[in-house]
PDB file of N, CA, C and O in Angstrom:
ATOM      1  N   MET A   1       0.648  38.489  79.019  1.00  0.00           N
ATOM      2  CA  MET A   1       1.726  38.571  79.983  1.00  0.00           C
ATOM      3  C   MET A   1       2.593  37.318  79.864  1.00  0.00           C
ATOM      4  O   MET A   1       2.102  36.219  79.605  1.00  0.00           O
ATOM      5  N   ILE A   2       3.879  37.517  80.060  1.00  0.00           N
ATOM      6  CA  ILE A   2       4.799  36.381  80.081  1.00  0.00           C
ATOM      7  C   ILE A   2       5.485  36.347  81.441  1.00  0.00           C
ATOM      8  O   ILE A   2       5.731  37.386  82.053  1.00  0.00           O
ATOM      9  N   GLN A   3       5.785  35.157  81.896  1.00  0.00           N
ATOM     10  CA  GLN A   3       6.459  35.004  83.191  1.00  0.00           C
ATOM     11  C   GLN A   3       7.960  34.940  82.963  1.00  0.00           C
ATOM     12  O   GLN A   3       8.448  34.211  82.099  1.00  0.00           O
ATOM     13  N   LEU A   4       8.684  35.727  83.765  1.00  0.00           N
ATOM     14  CA  LEU A   4      10.137  35.777  83.693  1.00  0.00           C
ATOM     15  C   LEU A   4      10.706  35.657  85.097  1.00  0.00           C
ATOM     16  O   LEU A   4       9.971  35.715  86.082  1.00  0.00           O
ATOM     17  N   THR A   5      12.025  35.487  85.183  1.00  0.00           N
ATOM     18  CA  THR A   5      12.689  35.338  86.477  1.00  0.00           C
ATOM     19  C   THR A   5      13.798  36.376  86.609  1.00  0.00           C
ATOM     20  O   THR A   5      14.709  36.431  85.782  1.00  0.00           O
ATOM     21  N   ARG A   6      13.714  37.197  87.654  1.00  0.00           N
ATOM     22  CA  ARG A   6      14.763  38.187  87.918  1.00  0.00           C
ATOM     23  C   ARG A   6      16.053  37.482  88.303  1.00  0.00           C
ATOM     24  O   ARG A   6      16.045  36.282  88.576  1.00  0.00           O
ATOM     25  N   LEU A   7      17.152  38.207  88.327  1.00  0.00           N
ATOM     26  CA  LEU A   7      18.439  37.624  88.684  1.00  0.00           C
ATOM     27  C   LEU A   7      18.459  37.087  90.110  1.00  0.00           C
ATOM     28  O   LEU A   7      19.229  36.179  90.423  1.00  0.00           O
ATOM     29  N   ASN A   8      17.598  37.658  90.991  1.00  0.00           N
ATOM     30  CA  ASN A   8      17.549  37.176  92.376  1.00  0.00           C
ATOM     31  C   ASN A   8      16.632  35.972  92.545  1.00  0.00           C
ATOM     32  O   ASN A   8      16.438  35.497  93.664  1.00  0.00           O
ATOM     33  N   GLY A   9      16.061  35.467  91.440  1.00  0.00           N
ATOM     34  CA  GLY A   9      15.217  34.286  91.482  1.00  0.00           C
ATOM     35  C   GLY A   9      13.728  34.569  91.621  1.00  0.00           C
ATOM     36  O   GLY A   9      12.918  33.642  91.577  1.00  0.00           O
ATOM     37  N   ALA A  10      13.358  35.826  91.786  1.00  0.00           N
ATOM     38  CA  ALA A  10      11.944  36.183  91.933  1.00  0.00           C
ATOM     39  C   ALA A  10      11.249  36.175  90.571  1.00  0.00           C
ATOM     40  O   ALA A  10      11.758  36.737  89.601  1.00  0.00           O
ATOM     41  N   ALA A  11      10.100  35.541  90.513  1.00  0.00           N
ATOM     42  CA  ALA A  11       9.311  35.489  89.276  1.00  0.00           C
ATOM     43  C   ALA A  11       8.459  36.752  89.166  1.00  0.00           C
ATOM     44  O   ALA A  11       8.012  37.305  90.171  1.00  0.00           O
ATOM     45  N   PHE A  12       8.242  37.198  87.928  1.00  0.00           N
ATOM     46  CA  PHE A  12       7.353  38.338  87.696  1.00  0.00           C
ATOM     47  C   PHE A  12       6.718  38.205  86.326  1.00  0.00           C
ATOM     48  O   PHE A  12       7.191  37.442  85.484  1.00  0.00           O
ATOM     49  N   GLN A  13       5.651  38.945  86.107  1.00  0.00           N
ATOM     50  CA  GLN A  13       4.915  38.937  84.846  1.00  0.00           C
ATOM     51  C   GLN A  13       5.218  40.233  84.097  1.00  0.00           C
ATOM     52  O   GLN A  13       5.281  41.306  84.697  1.00  0.00           O
ATOM     53  N   LEU A  14       5.402  40.123  82.798  1.00  0.00           N
ATOM     54  CA  LEU A  14       5.696  41.291  81.966  1.00  0.00           C
ATOM     55  C   LEU A  14       4.763  41.290  80.761  1.00  0.00           C
ATOM     56  O   LEU A  14       4.571  40.257  80.118  1.00  0.00           O
ATOM     57  N   ASN A  15       4.186  42.446  80.458  1.00  0.00           N
ATOM     58  CA  ASN A  15       3.315  42.565  79.297  1.00  0.00           C
ATOM     59  C   ASN A  15       4.181  42.586  78.047  1.00  0.00           C
ATOM     60  O   ASN A  15       4.911  43.548  77.811  1.00  0.00           O
ATOM     61  N   ALA A  16       4.104  41.533  77.250  1.00  0.00           N
ATOM     62  CA  ALA A  16       4.963  41.374  76.081  1.00  0.00           C
ATOM     63  C   ALA A  16       4.664  42.385  74.980  1.00  0.00           C
ATOM     64  O   ALA A  16       5.476  42.552  74.069  1.00  0.00           O
ATOM     65  N   LEU A  17       3.530  43.058  75.041  1.00  0.00           N
ATOM     66  CA  LEU A  17       3.206  44.053  74.020  1.00  0.00           C
ATOM     67  C   LEU A  17       4.136  45.256  74.091  1.00  0.00           C
ATOM     68  O   LEU A  17       4.268  45.992  73.112  1.00  0.00           O
ATOM     69  N   TYR A  18       4.780  45.467  75.228  1.00  0.00           N
ATOM     70  CA  TYR A  18       5.650  46.626  75.408  1.00  0.00           C
ATOM     71  C   TYR A  18       7.124  46.314  75.180  1.00  0.00           C
ATOM     72  O   TYR A  18       7.978  47.175  75.394  1.00  0.00           O
ATOM     73  N   ILE A  19       7.433  45.091  74.747  1.00  0.00           N
ATOM     74  CA  ILE A  19       8.829  44.722  74.526  1.00  0.00           C
ATOM     75  C   ILE A  19       9.302  45.274  73.181  1.00  0.00           C
ATOM     76  O   ILE A  19       8.703  45.021  72.136  1.00  0.00           O
ATOM     77  N   GLU A  20      10.388  46.030  73.242  1.00  0.00           N
ATOM     78  CA  GLU A  20      10.985  46.579  72.024  1.00  0.00           C
ATOM     79  C   GLU A  20      12.086  45.665  71.506  1.00  0.00           C
ATOM     80  O   GLU A  20      12.157  45.388  70.309  1.00  0.00           O
ATOM     81  N   LYS A  21      12.951  45.192  72.416  1.00  0.00           N
ATOM     82  CA  LYS A  21      14.016  44.280  71.979  1.00  0.00           C
ATOM     83  C   LYS A  21      14.468  43.386  73.113  1.00  0.00           C
ATOM     84  O   LYS A  21      14.334  43.717  74.292  1.00  0.00           O
ATOM     85  N   VAL A  22      15.013  42.232  72.718  1.00  0.00           N
ATOM     86  CA  VAL A  22      15.555  41.250  73.662  1.00  0.00           C
ATOM     87  C   VAL A  22      16.981  40.971  73.212  1.00  0.00           C
ATOM     88  O   VAL A  22      17.220  40.637  72.052  1.00  0.00           O
ATOM     89  N   GLU A  23      17.936  41.112  74.146  1.00  0.00           N
ATOM     90  CA  GLU A  23      19.344  40.930  73.819  1.00  0.00           C
ATOM     91  C   GLU A  23      19.998  40.029  74.852  1.00  0.00           C
ATOM     92  O   GLU A  23      19.473  39.832  75.947  1.00  0.00           O
ATOM     93  N   SER A  24      21.147  39.488  74.487  1.00  0.00           N
ATOM     94  CA  SER A  24      21.905  38.636  75.394  1.00  0.00           C
ATOM     95  C   SER A  24      23.312  39.197  75.519  1.00  0.00           C
ATOM     96  O   SER A  24      24.030  39.306  74.525  1.00  0.00           O
ATOM     97  N   PHE A  25      23.717  39.559  76.763  1.00  0.00           N
ATOM     98  CA  PHE A  25      25.009  40.239  76.979  1.00  0.00           C
ATOM     99  C   PHE A  25      25.987  39.564  77.925  1.00  0.00           C
ATOM    100  O   PHE A  25      26.916  40.326  78.192  1.00  0.00           O
ATOM    101  N   PRO A  26      26.069  38.478  78.468  1.00  0.00           N
ATOM    102  CA  PRO A  26      25.368  37.238  78.170  1.00  0.00           C
ATOM    103  C   PRO A  26      24.036  37.101  78.899  1.00  0.00           C
ATOM    104  O   PRO A  26      23.227  36.253  78.523  1.00  0.00           O
ATOM    105  N   ASP A  27      23.779  37.916  79.942  1.00  0.00           N
ATOM    106  CA  ASP A  27      22.458  37.839  80.582  1.00  0.00           C
ATOM    107  C   ASP A  27      21.415  38.379  79.618  1.00  0.00           C
ATOM    108  O   ASP A  27      21.697  39.285  78.833  1.00  0.00           O
ATOM    109  N   THR A  28      20.225  37.830  79.677  1.00  0.00           N
ATOM    110  CA  THR A  28      19.153  38.281  78.800  1.00  0.00           C
ATOM    111  C   THR A  28      18.628  39.617  79.299  1.00  0.00           C
ATOM    112  O   THR A  28      18.192  39.739  80.443  1.00  0.00           O
ATOM    113  N   THR A  29      18.673  40.619  78.426  1.00  0.00           N
ATOM    114  CA  THR A  29      18.215  41.963  78.756  1.00  0.00           C
ATOM    115  C   THR A  29      17.026  42.302  77.871  1.00  0.00           C
ATOM    116  O   THR A  29      17.101  42.191  76.647  1.00  0.00           O
ATOM    117  N   ILE A  30      15.929  42.715  78.495  1.00  0.00           N
ATOM    118  CA  ILE A  30      14.707  43.064  77.777  1.00  0.00           C
ATOM    119  C   ILE A  30      14.511  44.565  77.902  1.00  0.00           C
ATOM    120  O   ILE A  30      14.481  45.107  79.006  1.00  0.00           O
ATOM    121  N   THR A  31      14.377  45.234  76.759  1.00  0.00           N
ATOM    122  CA  THR A  31      14.136  46.673  76.742  1.00  0.00           C
ATOM    123  C   THR A  31      12.701  46.906  76.303  1.00  0.00           C
ATOM    124  O   THR A  31      12.257  46.376  75.285  1.00  0.00           O
ATOM    125  N   LEU A  32      11.978  47.708  77.086  1.00  0.00           N
ATOM    126  CA  LEU A  32      10.588  48.033  76.760  1.00  0.00           C
ATOM    127  C   LEU A  32      10.532  49.303  75.916  1.00  0.00           C
ATOM    128  O   LEU A  32      11.520  50.029  75.809  1.00  0.00           O
ATOM    129  N   THR A  33       9.387  49.565  75.328  1.00  0.00           N
ATOM    130  CA  THR A  33       9.200  50.761  74.515  1.00  0.00           C
ATOM    131  C   THR A  33       9.333  52.025  75.364  1.00  0.00           C
ATOM    132  O   THR A  33       9.560  53.108  74.825  1.00  0.00           O
ATOM    133  N   THR A  34       9.194  51.900  76.673  1.00  0.00           N
ATOM    134  CA  THR A  34       9.330  53.045  77.582  1.00  0.00           C
ATOM    135  C   THR A  34      10.785  53.324  77.935  1.00  0.00           C
ATOM    136  O   THR A  34      11.086  54.337  78.567  1.00  0.00           O
ATOM    137  N   GLY A  35      11.702  52.424  77.530  1.00  0.00           N
ATOM    138  CA  GLY A  35      13.110  52.563  77.858  1.00  0.00           C
ATOM    139  C   GLY A  35      13.521  51.775  79.087  1.00  0.00           C
ATOM    140  O   GLY A  35      14.712  51.650  79.369  1.00  0.00           O
ATOM    141  N   THR A  36      12.554  51.241  79.824  1.00  0.00           N
ATOM    142  CA  THR A  36      12.844  50.422  81.005  1.00  0.00           C
ATOM    143  C   THR A  36      13.526  49.137  80.562  1.00  0.00           C
ATOM    144  O   THR A  36      13.145  48.532  79.560  1.00  0.00           O
ATOM    145  N   LYS A  37      14.543  48.727  81.324  1.00  0.00           N
ATOM    146  CA  LYS A  37      15.261  47.491  81.004  1.00  0.00           C
ATOM    147  C   LYS A  37      15.134  46.506  82.150  1.00  0.00           C
ATOM    148  O   LYS A  37      15.172  46.880  83.322  1.00  0.00           O
ATOM    149  N   TYR A  38      14.983  45.234  81.789  1.00  0.00           N
ATOM    150  CA  TYR A  38      14.933  44.144  82.758  1.00  0.00           C
ATOM    151  C   TYR A  38      16.013  43.143  82.386  1.00  0.00           C
ATOM    152  O   TYR A  38      16.137  42.763  81.222  1.00  0.00           O
ATOM    153  N   VAL A  39      16.792  42.715  83.366  1.00  0.00           N
ATOM    154  CA  VAL A  39      17.773  41.655  83.171  1.00  0.00           C
ATOM    155  C   VAL A  39      17.206  40.420  83.850  1.00  0.00           C
ATOM    156  O   VAL A  39      16.862  40.451  85.032  1.00  0.00           O
ATOM    157  N   VAL A  40      17.112  39.328  83.088  1.00  0.00           N
ATOM    158  CA  VAL A  40      16.450  38.126  83.595  1.00  0.00           C
ATOM    159  C   VAL A  40      17.345  36.904  83.455  1.00  0.00           C
ATOM    160  O   VAL A  40      18.294  36.893  82.671  1.00  0.00           O
ATOM    161  N   LEU A  41      17.021  35.871  84.237  1.00  0.00           N
ATOM    162  CA  LEU A  41      17.753  34.605  84.187  1.00  0.00           C
ATOM    163  C   LEU A  41      17.380  33.761  82.975  1.00  0.00           C
ATOM    164  O   LEU A  41      18.175  32.943  82.512  1.00  0.00           O
ATOM    165  N   ASP A  42      16.176  33.960  82.468  1.00  0.00           N
ATOM    166  CA  ASP A  42      15.665  33.133  81.371  1.00  0.00           C
ATOM    167  C   ASP A  42      16.529  33.308  80.117  1.00  0.00           C
ATOM    168  O   ASP A  42      16.887  34.432  79.766  1.00  0.00           O
ATOM    169  N   PRO A  43      16.867  32.202  79.442  1.00  0.00           N
ATOM    170  CA  PRO A  43      17.644  32.306  78.197  1.00  0.00           C
ATOM    171  C   PRO A  43      16.842  33.034  77.120  1.00  0.00           C
ATOM    172  O   PRO A  43      15.612  33.001  77.127  1.00  0.00           O
ATOM    173  N   ILE A  44      17.533  33.684  76.206  1.00  0.00           N
ATOM    174  CA  ILE A  44      16.877  34.470  75.160  1.00  0.00           C
ATOM    175  C   ILE A  44      15.922  33.621  74.318  1.00  0.00           C
ATOM    176  O   ILE A  44      14.875  34.106  73.889  1.00  0.00           O
ATOM    177  N   GLU A  45      16.279  32.359  74.081  1.00  0.00           N
ATOM    178  CA  GLU A  45      15.405  31.476  73.290  1.00  0.00           C
ATOM    179  C   GLU A  45      14.072  31.255  74.000  1.00  0.00           C
ATOM    180  O   GLU A  45      13.018  31.247  73.363  1.00  0.00           O
ATOM    181  N   THR A  46      14.122  31.076  75.324  1.00  0.00           N
ATOM    182  CA  THR A  46      12.908  30.873  76.118  1.00  0.00           C
ATOM    183  C   THR A  46      12.044  32.127  76.106  1.00  0.00           C
ATOM    184  O   THR A  46      10.824  32.044  75.964  1.00  0.00           O
ATOM    185  N   VAL A  47      12.679  33.292  76.257  1.00  0.00           N
ATOM    186  CA  VAL A  47      11.940  34.559  76.245  1.00  0.00           C
ATOM    187  C   VAL A  47      11.254  34.743  74.897  1.00  0.00           C
ATOM    188  O   VAL A  47      10.076  35.098  74.844  1.00  0.00           O
ATOM    189  N   ASN A  48      11.980  34.504  73.810  1.00  0.00           N
ATOM    190  CA  ASN A  48      11.388  34.648  72.477  1.00  0.00           C
ATOM    191  C   ASN A  48      10.218  33.690  72.273  1.00  0.00           C
ATOM    192  O   ASN A  48       9.209  34.060  71.673  1.00  0.00           O
ATOM    193  N   GLU A  49      10.348  32.468  72.767  1.00  0.00           N
ATOM    194  CA  GLU A  49       9.258  31.487  72.659  1.00  0.00           C
ATOM    195  C   GLU A  49       8.032  31.954  73.441  1.00  0.00           C
ATOM    196  O   GLU A  49       6.905  31.832  72.961  1.00  0.00           O
ATOM    197  N   ARG A  50       8.245  32.479  74.626  1.00  0.00           N
ATOM    198  CA  ARG A  50       7.121  32.961  75.441  1.00  0.00           C
ATOM    199  C   ARG A  50       6.444  34.162  74.790  1.00  0.00           C
ATOM    200  O   ARG A  50       5.221  34.290  74.840  1.00  0.00           O
ATOM    201  N   ILE A  51       7.234  35.038  74.181  1.00  0.00           N
ATOM    202  CA  ILE A  51       6.660  36.194  73.480  1.00  0.00           C
ATOM    203  C   ILE A  51       5.788  35.704  72.328  1.00  0.00           C
ATOM    204  O   ILE A  51       4.654  36.158  72.171  1.00  0.00           O
ATOM    205  N   LEU A  52       6.307  34.786  71.527  1.00  0.00           N
ATOM    206  CA  LEU A  52       5.551  34.250  70.404  1.00  0.00           C
ATOM    207  C   LEU A  52       4.266  33.573  70.869  1.00  0.00           C
ATOM    208  O   LEU A  52       3.206  33.776  70.275  1.00  0.00           O
ATOM    209  N   ASN A  53       4.354  32.771  71.926  1.00  0.00           N
ATOM    210  CA  ASN A  53       3.159  32.110  72.476  1.00  0.00           C
ATOM    211  C   ASN A  53       2.141  33.136  72.957  1.00  0.00           C
ATOM    212  O   ASN A  53       0.938  32.955  72.766  1.00  0.00           O
ATOM    213  N   PHE A  54       2.617  34.212  73.580  1.00  0.00           N
ATOM    214  CA  PHE A  54       1.703  35.266  74.044  1.00  0.00           C
ATOM    215  C   PHE A  54       1.015  35.924  72.851  1.00  0.00           C
ATOM    216  O   PHE A  54      -0.203  36.106  72.858  1.00  0.00           O
ATOM    217  N   TYR A  55       1.790  36.280  71.827  1.00  0.00           N
ATOM    218  CA  TYR A  55       1.199  36.904  70.642  1.00  0.00           C
ATOM    219  C   TYR A  55       0.143  36.002  70.019  1.00  0.00           C
ATOM    220  O   TYR A  55      -0.912  36.475  69.597  1.00  0.00           O
ATOM    221  N   GLN A  56       0.426  34.706  69.963  1.00  0.00           N
ATOM    222  CA  GLN A  56      -0.547  33.770  69.398  1.00  0.00           C
ATOM    223  C   GLN A  56      -1.784  33.669  70.285  1.00  0.00           C
ATOM    224  O   GLN A  56      -2.896  33.550  69.770  1.00  0.00           O
ATOM    225  N   SER A  57      -1.615  33.715  71.603  1.00  0.00           N
ATOM    226  CA  SER A  57      -2.753  33.581  72.511  1.00  0.00           C
ATOM    227  C   SER A  57      -3.695  34.780  72.430  1.00  0.00           C
ATOM    228  O   SER A  57      -4.895  34.636  72.667  1.00  0.00           O
ATOM    229  N   VAL A  58      -3.169  35.956  72.100  1.00  0.00           N
ATOM    230  CA  VAL A  58      -4.031  37.138  71.951  1.00  0.00           C
ATOM    231  C   VAL A  58      -4.366  37.379  70.481  1.00  0.00           C
ATOM    232  O   VAL A  58      -4.923  38.417  70.123  1.00  0.00           O
ATOM    233  N   GLN A  59      -4.019  36.408  69.635  1.00  0.00           N
ATOM    234  CA  GLN A  59      -4.305  36.410  68.207  1.00  0.00           C
ATOM    235  C   GLN A  59      -3.713  37.607  67.490  1.00  0.00           C
ATOM    236  O   GLN A  59      -4.269  38.094  66.505  1.00  0.00           O
ATOM    237  N   LEU A  60      -2.584  38.078  67.991  1.00  0.00           N
ATOM    238  CA  LEU A  60      -1.890  39.180  67.334  1.00  0.00           C
ATOM    239  C   LEU A  60      -1.344  38.740  65.989  1.00  0.00           C
ATOM    240  O   LEU A  60      -1.230  39.550  65.068  1.00  0.00           O
ATOM    241  N   LEU A  61      -1.004  37.455  65.867  1.00  0.00           N
ATOM    242  CA  LEU A  61      -0.448  36.935  64.625  1.00  0.00           C
ATOM    243  C   LEU A  61      -1.513  36.293  63.739  1.00  0.00           C
ATOM    244  O   LEU A  61      -1.173  35.604  62.778  1.00  0.00           O
ATOM    245  N   SER A  62      -2.789  36.504  64.043  1.00  0.00           N
ATOM    246  CA  SER A  62      -3.839  35.873  63.249  1.00  0.00           C
ATOM    247  C   SER A  62      -4.162  36.668  61.989  1.00  0.00           C
ATOM    248  O   SER A  62      -4.801  36.133  61.083  1.00  0.00           O
ATOM    249  N   ASN A  63      -3.743  37.919  61.904  1.00  0.00           N
ATOM    250  CA  ASN A  63      -4.000  38.747  60.740  1.00  0.00           C
ATOM    251  C   ASN A  63      -3.017  38.354  59.637  1.00  0.00           C
ATOM    252  O   ASN A  63      -1.807  38.427  59.853  1.00  0.00           O
ATOM    253  N   PRO A  64      -3.502  37.936  58.456  1.00  0.00           N
ATOM    254  CA  PRO A  64      -2.587  37.498  57.398  1.00  0.00           C
ATOM    255  C   PRO A  64      -1.625  38.595  56.953  1.00  0.00           C
ATOM    256  O   PRO A  64      -0.525  38.289  56.493  1.00  0.00           O
ATOM    257  N   HIS A  65      -2.009  39.863  57.078  1.00  0.00           N
ATOM    258  CA  HIS A  65      -1.129  40.960  56.687  1.00  0.00           C
ATOM    259  C   HIS A  65       0.053  41.075  57.647  1.00  0.00           C
ATOM    260  O   HIS A  65       1.157  41.421  57.226  1.00  0.00           O
ATOM    261  N   LEU A  66      -0.164  40.788  58.934  1.00  0.00           N
ATOM    262  CA  LEU A  66       0.925  40.817  59.907  1.00  0.00           C
ATOM    263  C   LEU A  66       1.860  39.623  59.730  1.00  0.00           C
ATOM    264  O   LEU A  66       3.040  39.699  60.073  1.00  0.00           O
ATOM    265  N   ARG A  67       1.334  38.523  59.197  1.00  0.00           N
ATOM    266  CA  ARG A  67       2.152  37.334  58.971  1.00  0.00           C
ATOM    267  C   ARG A  67       2.953  37.444  57.682  1.00  0.00           C
ATOM    268  O   ARG A  67       3.809  36.604  57.406  1.00  0.00           O
ATOM    269  N   GLY A  68       2.669  38.509  56.869  1.00  0.00           N
ATOM    270  CA  GLY A  68       3.391  38.688  55.622  1.00  0.00           C
ATOM    271  C   GLY A  68       2.780  37.950  54.448  1.00  0.00           C
ATOM    272  O   GLY A  68       3.419  37.805  53.406  1.00  0.00           O
ATOM    273  N   GLU A  69       1.548  37.480  54.602  1.00  0.00           N
ATOM    274  CA  GLU A  69       0.893  36.762  53.518  1.00  0.00           C
ATOM    275  C   GLU A  69       0.242  37.758  52.569  1.00  0.00           C
ATOM    276  O   GLU A  69      -0.108  38.873  52.958  1.00  0.00           O
ATOM    277  N   GLU A  70       0.088  37.337  51.320  1.00  0.00           N
ATOM    278  CA  GLU A  70      -0.568  38.161  50.323  1.00  0.00           C
ATOM    279  C   GLU A  70      -2.072  38.254  50.628  1.00  0.00           C
ATOM    280  O   GLU A  70      -2.595  37.507  51.456  1.00  0.00           O
ATOM    281  N   ASP A  71      -2.744  39.167  49.955  1.00  0.00           N
ATOM    282  CA  ASP A  71      -4.189  39.319  50.151  1.00  0.00           C
ATOM    283  C   ASP A  71      -4.895  38.005  49.893  1.00  0.00           C
ATOM    284  O   ASP A  71      -4.638  37.324  48.899  1.00  0.00           O
ATOM    285  N   GLU A  72      -5.786  37.662  50.802  1.00  0.00           N
ATOM    286  CA  GLU A  72      -6.570  36.431  50.654  1.00  0.00           C
ATOM    287  C   GLU A  72      -7.931  36.814  50.092  1.00  0.00           C
ATOM    288  O   GLU A  72      -8.590  37.718  50.606  1.00  0.00           O
ATOM    289  N   GLU A  73      -8.349  36.125  49.040  1.00  0.00           N
ATOM    290  CA  GLU A  73      -9.648  36.426  48.451  1.00  0.00           C
ATOM    291  C   GLU A  73     -10.581  35.282  48.619  1.00  0.00           C
ATOM    292  O   GLU A  73     -11.730  35.353  48.183  1.00  0.00           O
TER     293      GLU A  73
END
């Protein structure tokens, strides 16, 4: 889960595994795989950093094939 801030200042947690895309219009808009959209105060760079940190914390990026590395022998 990553912590984000709604436009009204309320904090909430979002499961980063369901994020399909993050865009800036200029407000940061997060679209989930379900089609749900969230507009947040957090800058896109911060959101991307939190997503990456979350993926690393659940070891989603620990598989060398997901990192784009060649077969390790």
